[in-house]
C-alpha positions in Angstrom: 103.8 122.1 94.0 101.9 120.2 91.4 99.8 117.2 92.1 100.7 114.3 89.9 99.0 111.0 89.7 101.5 108.2 90.5 102.3 105.8 87.7 100.9 102.4 88.6 102.2 99.1 87.3 100.2 98.0 84.4 98.3 101.2 84.2 97.6 101.1 80.6 96.3 97.6 80.7 94.1 98.3 83.8 92.7 101.5 82.1 91.9 99.5 78.9 90.0 97.0 81.0 88.2 99.8 82.9 87.1 101.4 79.6 85.8 98.1 78.3 84.0 97.2 81.5 80.2 96.6 81.1 79.7 96.9 84.8 81.4 100.2 85.1 79.6 101.7 82.1 76.2 100.6 83.4 77.0 102.0 86.8 78.0 105.3 85.4 75.0 105.4 83.0 72.2 104.6 85.5 73.7 106.2 88.6 74.6 109.6 87.5 72.4 112.4 86.7 74.9 115.2 86.0 78.0 115.4 83.9 79.9 116.5 87.0 78.8 113.5 89.0 79.6 111.2 86.0 83.2 112.6 85.9 83.8 112.5 89.6 82.6 108.8 89.9 84.6 107.8 86.8 87.7 109.4 88.3 87.4 107.9 91.7 86.6 104.5 90.3 89.7 104.5 88.0 91.8 105.6 91.1 90.3 102.5 93.0 91.1 100.0 90.3 94.5 101.3 89.8 95.5 101.3 93.4 94.0 97.7 93.7 95.6 96.7 90.5 92.3 95.2 89.4 93.0 93.6 85.9 89.5 92.1 85.3 86.9 94.6 86.5 83.8 92.7 85.6 85.0 89.7 87.4 86.2 91.6 90.5 82.8 93.4 90.7 80.5 90.6 91.8 76.7 91.1 91.7 75.6 90.6 95.3 72.2 89.3 94.1 73.9 86.2 92.4 74.8 83.1 94.2 78.1 81.3 93.8 76.4 78.9 91.2 75.6 81.9 89.1 71.8 81.6 89.9 69.9 84.7 90.9 68.7 85.0 94.3 64.8 85.2 94.5 63.5 87.6 97.2 60.2 86.9 98.7 58.1 89.7 100.0 56.1 88.6 102.9 
């Protein structure tokens, strides 16, 4: 029995958005030390955006350090 990846609606459009995403490429660049980890993270992230049907990945992935008015949160060390 062969494992096949199901064909999702708008898969080509979503994968194009995935490949052009600055947030995805930055995450993979700075959070992977080996080629194996890079490939694994990329595969799992692709599966996630396809299953969730995320068309605009950079908009979907919000920076938790940014407030709703787009200003950066300032952290104070006490």
